[in-house]
N, CA, C and O of each residue as an XYZ file, in Angstrom:
464
protein
N      17.974    154.694      1.930
C      17.172    153.499      2.083
C      18.096    152.278      2.111
O      19.017    152.192      1.298
N      17.867    151.327      3.038
C      18.703    150.131      3.120
C      18.677    149.322      1.818
O      17.667    149.273      1.115
N      19.817    148.690      1.520
C      19.982    147.897      0.313
C      20.330    146.455      0.670
O      20.574    146.138      1.835
N      20.350    145.586     -0.335
C      20.722    144.189     -0.139
C      22.121    144.141      0.479
O      23.045    144.800      0.002
N      22.263    143.354      1.542
C      23.525    143.231      2.259
C      23.596    144.090      3.507
O      24.468    143.883      4.350
N      22.686    145.056      3.638
C      22.680    145.928      4.814
C      22.123    145.197      6.034
O      21.201    144.388      5.927
N      22.699    145.497      7.183
C      22.227    144.962      8.462
C      21.733    146.119      9.312
O      22.337    147.191      9.330
N      20.642    145.897     10.012
C      20.080    146.911     10.890
C      19.186    146.237     11.908
O      18.849    145.060     11.776
N      18.801    146.998     12.935
C      17.904    146.473     13.971
C      16.464    146.649     13.527
O      16.086    147.679     12.969
N      15.665    145.617     13.788
C      14.262    145.615     13.392
C      13.456    144.859     14.442
O      13.933    143.871     15.000
N      12.254    145.314     14.709
C      11.375    144.573     15.612
C      10.795    143.392     14.840
O      10.042    143.567     13.882
N      11.157    142.200     15.269
C      10.740    140.967     14.614
C       9.631    140.334     15.437
O       9.784    140.111     16.638
N       8.516    140.049     14.780
C       7.387    139.415     15.462
C       7.521    137.906     15.365
O       7.950    137.368     14.344
N       7.146    137.231     16.445
C       7.195    135.776     16.498
C       5.769    135.244     16.401
O       4.924    135.548     17.243
N       5.510    134.445     15.362
C       4.158    133.934     15.122
C       3.717    132.948     16.192
O       2.524    132.827     16.470
N       4.665    132.245     16.791
C       4.297    131.227     17.770
C       4.108    131.789     19.185
O       3.777    131.046     20.109
N       4.318    133.098     19.351
C       4.144    133.737     20.657
C       3.149    134.888     20.500
O       3.375    135.806     19.712
N       2.052    134.836     21.251
C       1.045    135.891     21.170
C       1.660    137.211     21.620
O       2.256    137.293     22.694
N       1.515    138.224     20.805
C       2.083    139.549     21.081
C       3.583    139.494     21.359
O       4.111    140.321     22.101
N       4.272    138.512     20.757
C       5.698    138.388     20.994
C       6.516    139.025     19.891
O       6.318    138.737     18.711
N       7.430    139.888     20.281
C       8.350    140.476     19.324
C       9.622    140.851     20.068
O       9.648    140.951     21.295
N      10.673    141.053     19.288
C      11.960    141.376     19.870
C      12.749    142.173     18.847
O      12.655    141.916     17.646
N      13.525    143.137     19.317
C      14.405    143.886     18.426
C      15.595    142.979     18.107
O      16.318    142.555     19.008
N      15.792    142.687     16.829
C      16.835    141.774     16.392
C      17.644    142.396     15.267
O      17.106    143.184     14.489
N      18.923    142.061     15.162
C      19.669    142.439     13.964
C      19.193    141.574     12.792
O      19.018    140.365     12.940
N      18.990    142.188     11.652
C      18.563    141.488     10.445
C      19.457    141.922      9.280
O      20.118    142.960      9.330
N      19.455    141.096      8.234
C      20.226    141.400      7.028
C      19.296    141.258      5.831
O      18.579    140.265      5.708
N      19.309    142.255      4.949
C      18.530    142.170      3.707
C      19.266    141.241      2.751
O      20.445    141.446      2.462
N      18.561    140.210      2.256
C      19.208    139.278      1.338
C      18.648    139.367     -0.078
O      19.263    138.852     -1.013
N      17.486    140.015     -0.257
C      16.920    140.121     -1.605
C      15.827    141.177     -1.629
O      15.160    141.436     -0.627
N      15.661    141.778     -2.802
C      14.554    142.704     -3.067
C      13.931    142.275     -4.384
O      14.620    142.142     -5.395
N      12.637    142.061     -4.363
C      11.908    141.702     -5.580
C      10.607    142.482     -5.603
O       9.767    142.354     -4.712
N      10.456    143.294     -6.643
C       9.288    144.159     -6.761
C       9.175    145.000     -5.489
O      10.096    145.745     -5.156
N       8.050    144.883     -4.777
C       7.845    145.650     -3.551
C       8.126    144.801     -2.310
O       7.767    145.189     -1.199
N       8.765    143.648     -2.495
C       9.024    142.747     -1.375
C      10.504    142.744     -1.016
O      11.373    142.667     -1.885
N      10.766    142.829      0.273
C      12.118    142.805      0.808
C      12.228    141.540      1.661
O      11.364    141.274      2.496
N      13.292    140.762      1.448
C      13.492    139.523      2.192
C      14.717    139.666      3.082
O      15.779    140.109      2.644
N      14.544    139.279      4.346
C      15.596    139.428      5.345
C      15.768    138.140      6.129
O      14.883    137.285      6.151
N      16.922    138.016      6.771
C      17.143    136.962      7.756
C      17.495    137.646      9.068
O      18.183    138.666      9.083
N      17.020    137.078     10.166
C      17.440    137.600     11.466
C      18.776    136.949     11.814
O      19.169    135.954     11.204
N      19.457    137.507     12.781
C      20.753    136.971     13.178
C      20.754    136.683     14.668
O      19.903    137.157     15.421
N      21.735    135.893     15.063
C      21.888    135.536     16.467
C      23.372    135.423     16.794
O      24.191    135.142     15.920
N      23.701    135.640     18.040
C      25.076    135.412     18.487
C      25.192    134.055     19.181
O      26.261    133.691     19.670
N      24.089    133.312     19.222
C      24.109    131.981     19.835
C      24.583    130.967     18.802
O      23.897    130.688     17.819
N      25.762    130.429     19.047
C      26.327    129.469     18.099
C      25.507    128.186     18.096
O      24.771    127.917     19.045
N      25.631    127.392     17.035
C      24.924    126.111     16.996
C      25.343    125.224     18.166
O      26.507    125.210     18.568
N      24.393    124.499     18.690
C      24.649    123.609     19.825
C      25.412    122.368     19.356
O      25.445    122.045     18.168
N      26.020    121.688     20.323
C      26.691    120.435     20.022
C      26.180    119.390     20.999
O      26.532    119.466     22.176
N      25.381    118.429     20.592
C      24.961    118.159     19.215
C      23.932    119.197     18.745
O      23.200    119.769     19.553
N      23.889    119.426     17.444
C      22.996    120.470     16.912
C      21.518    120.107     17.055
O      21.130    118.945     16.932
N      20.711    121.127     17.316
C      19.260    120.952     17.316
C      18.776    121.041     15.868
O      19.563    121.320     14.963
N      17.503    120.808     15.653
C      16.941    120.876     14.296
C      17.204    122.242     13.673
O      17.628    122.319     12.519
N      16.961    123.317     14.413
C      17.100    124.667     13.870
C      18.555    125.082     13.660
O      18.839    125.975     12.862
N      19.477    124.433     14.377
C      20.883    124.777     14.223
C      21.393    124.519     12.809
O      22.322    125.189     12.359
N      20.807    123.570     12.110
C      21.252    123.287     10.746
C      20.997    124.456      9.796
O      21.565    124.505      8.705
N      20.149    125.391     10.206
C      19.822    126.546      9.382
C      20.604    127.797      9.788
O      20.365    128.875      9.245
N      21.525    127.667     10.727
C      22.357    128.801     11.130
C      23.572    128.862     10.205
O      24.312    127.890     10.054
N      23.754    130.021      9.599
C      24.853    130.236      8.657
C      25.809    131.254      9.273
O      25.386    132.345      9.656
N      27.093    130.910      9.373
C      28.019    131.860      9.991
C      28.159    133.135      9.161
O      28.206    133.095      7.932
N      28.223    134.245      9.853
C      28.529    135.521      9.206
C      30.046    135.636      9.309
O      30.593    135.907     10.377
N      30.707    135.425      8.185
C      32.151    135.238      8.183
C      32.917    136.433      8.744
O      33.753    136.264      9.632
N      32.654    137.600      8.258
C      33.372    138.795      8.700
C      32.458    139.658      9.571
O      32.142    140.800      9.237
N      32.047    139.078     10.689
C      31.057    139.722     11.556
C      31.543    141.059     12.108
O      30.736    141.967     12.306
N      32.839    141.198     12.358
C      33.350    142.483     12.856
C      33.203    143.578     11.793
O      32.853    144.717     12.102
N      33.475    143.212     10.543
C      33.423    144.191      9.452
C      32.024    144.782      9.291
O      31.874    145.966      8.990
N      31.006    143.951      9.491
C      29.636    144.444      9.332
C      29.222    145.320     10.512
O      28.317    146.145     10.390
N      29.889    145.139     11.660
C      29.559    145.957     12.822
C      28.995    145.185     13.997
O      28.567    145.787     14.982
N      28.986    143.843     13.909
C      28.541    143.051     15.045
C      29.652    143.004     16.086
O      30.834    143.072     15.747
N      29.269    142.890     17.350
C      30.232    142.923     18.441
C      30.771    141.546     18.809
O      31.753    141.435     19.542
N      30.123    140.487     18.295
C      30.562    139.126     18.587
C      30.211    138.218     17.412
O      29.402    138.593     16.564
N      30.816    137.020     17.352
C      30.495    136.109     16.254
C      28.982    135.932     16.141
O      28.279    135.832     17.146
N      28.494    135.894     14.892
C      27.049    135.847     14.664
C      26.712    134.894     13.525
O      27.548    134.577     12.678
N      25.463    134.451     13.534
C      24.950    133.531     12.527
C      23.630    134.065     11.986
O      22.824    134.630     12.726
N      23.421    133.880     10.699
C      22.130    134.197     10.085
C      21.209    133.017     10.342
O      21.599    131.861     10.172
N      19.988    133.318     10.750
C      18.999    132.272     11.021
C      18.132    132.125      9.768
O      17.192    132.891      9.557
N      18.464    131.127      8.941
C      17.810    131.014      7.634
C      16.630    130.050      7.619
O      16.125    129.709      6.549
N      16.188    129.610      8.787
C      15.048    128.692      8.815
C      13.822    129.335      8.184
O      13.072    128.686      7.455
N      13.629    130.612      8.472
C      12.455    131.328      7.981
C      12.876    132.740      7.571
O      13.531    133.451      8.334
N      12.494    133.131      6.368
C      12.792    134.481      5.904
C      11.741    135.453      6.424
O      10.578    135.094      6.609
N      12.165    136.669      6.652
C      11.262    137.748      7.043
C      10.951    138.538      5.780
O      11.848    138.835      4.991
N       9.701    138.872      5.593
C       9.307    139.636      4.411
C       8.717    140.976      4.822
O       7.842    141.044      5.685
N       9.204    142.034      4.197
C       8.697    143.387      4.417
C       8.336    144.002      3.077
O       8.798    143.555      2.027
N       7.514    145.019      3.126
C       7.239    145.789      1.914
C       8.261    146.923      1.824
O       8.909    147.268      2.813
N       8.395    147.490      0.639
C       9.280    148.639      0.444
C       8.866    149.779      1.378
O       9.712    150.492      1.917
N       7.561    149.939      1.560
C       7.039    150.989      2.447
C       7.510    150.774      3.887
O       7.925    151.718      4.559
N       7.440    149.513      4.358
C       7.906    149.204      5.712
C       9.396    149.480      5.857
O       9.846    149.976      6.889
N      10.152    149.158      4.826
C      11.595    149.364      4.869
C      11.940    150.845      4.957
O      12.928    151.218      5.589
N      11.142    151.674      4.338
C      11.389    153.118      4.363
C      11.211    153.716      5.759
O      11.644    154.841      6.008
N      10.580    152.978      6.666
C      10.347    153.462      8.030
C      11.543    153.205      8.953
O      11.537    153.630     10.108
N      12.567    152.510      8.446
C      13.737    152.193      9.258
C      14.518    153.474      9.537
O      14.787    154.253      8.623
N      14.879    153.688     10.793
C      15.655    154.867     11.189
C      17.138    154.656     10.902
O      17.637    153.533     10.974
N      17.825    155.720     10.583
C      19.266    155.638     10.338
C      20.010    155.150     11.568
O      21.049    154.502     11.441
N      19.500    155.448     12.757
C      20.162    155.022     13.993
C      20.131    153.499     14.170
O      20.905    152.952     14.955
N      19.231    152.809     13.437
C      19.122    151.357     13.527
C      20.102    150.631     12.606
O      20.227    149.408     12.671
N      20.795    151.379     11.751
C      21.737    150.794     10.799
C      22.962    150.249     11.525
O      23.507    150.910     12.409
N      23.398    149.040     11.152
C      24.582    148.426     11.753
C      25.766    148.492     10.789
O      26.841    148.972     11.148
N      25.560    148.008      9.569
C      26.648    147.959      8.605
C      26.232    147.183      7.377
O      25.048    146.909      7.179
N      27.207    146.826      6.548
C      26.911    146.141      5.291
C      27.870    144.980      5.092
O      29.069    145.108      5.339
N      27.337    143.839      4.643
C      28.172    142.695      4.311
C      28.986    143.016      3.067
O      28.543    143.766      2.197
N      30.179    142.442      2.994
C      30.962    142.558      1.765
C      30.251    141.741      0.686
O      29.401    140.903      0.986
N      30.604    141.994     -0.554
C      29.996    141.262     -1.665
C      30.243    139.758     -1.523
O      29.341    138.957     -1.770
N      31.462    139.368     -1.125
C      31.780    137.942     -0.949
C      30.974    137.319      0.182
O      30.476    136.201      0.049
N      30.844    138.036      1.293
C      30.064    137.513      2.421
C      28.588    137.376      2.064
O      27.939    136.415      2.478
N      28.051    138.329      1.300
C      26.662    138.257      0.872
C      26.459    137.068     -0.060
O      25.476    136.339      0.075
N      27.375    136.865     -1.004
C      27.279    135.712     -1.917
C      27.314    134.407     -1.135
O      26.536    133.494     -1.411
N      28.220    134.317     -0.155
C      28.306    133.122      0.676
C      26.980    132.868      1.388
O      26.472    131.747      1.381
N      26.425    133.905      1.999
C      25.166    133.775      2.734
C      24.034    133.317      1.816
O      23.293    132.400      2.170
N      23.889    133.930      0.659
C      22.818    133.570     -0.271
C      23.019    132.149     -0.798
O      22.057    131.389     -0.904
N      24.258    131.787     -1.130
C      24.532    130.423     -1.602
C      24.177    129.391     -0.544
O      23.615    128.344     -0.863
N      24.503    129.679      0.716
C      24.186    128.744      1.795
C      22.674    128.641      2.010
O      22.163    127.547      2.253
N      21.966    129.739      1.926
C      20.495    129.696      2.053
C      19.916    128.831      0.949
O      19.066    127.977      1.200
N      20.376    129.053     -0.273
C      19.883    128.246     -1.404
C      20.218    126.773     -1.221
O      19.381    125.914     -1.496
N      21.436    126.464     -0.759
C      21.835    125.085     -0.547
C      20.982    124.405      0.530
O      20.576    123.254      0.372
N      20.721    125.114      1.607
C      19.954    124.539      2.707
C      18.481    124.325      2.366
O      17.825    123.449      2.929
N      17.976    125.125      1.449
C      16.548    125.070      1.149
C      16.236    124.449     -0.214
O      15.111    124.554     -0.702
N      17.220    123.808     -0.823
C      16.946    123.182     -2.134
C      16.678    121.700     -1.983
O      16.430    121.013     -2.974
């Protein structure tokens, strides 16, 4: 079963698009009770000048180590929430890799800083 810091592919639904979803890389950032919290990721770097949402993009420092093929950012504007049951449905083939402890701490600290 995936743990905090694990990255894998997941079908992410978009609330602002009717029947809109896309397979995206995500990272588990927390587990509380039966709730799993994730962030989706993107390989699209922040724009210059940055858009509103770009301020919520957090660089994944060691993106190669986790298994991404190009520089990537966590999109922390909105967290994704799953149940433990939903997480158990993830296939092993969807697994990408795991953040190092330092990279996970950096990501969580940046999320907290941006949302405090």
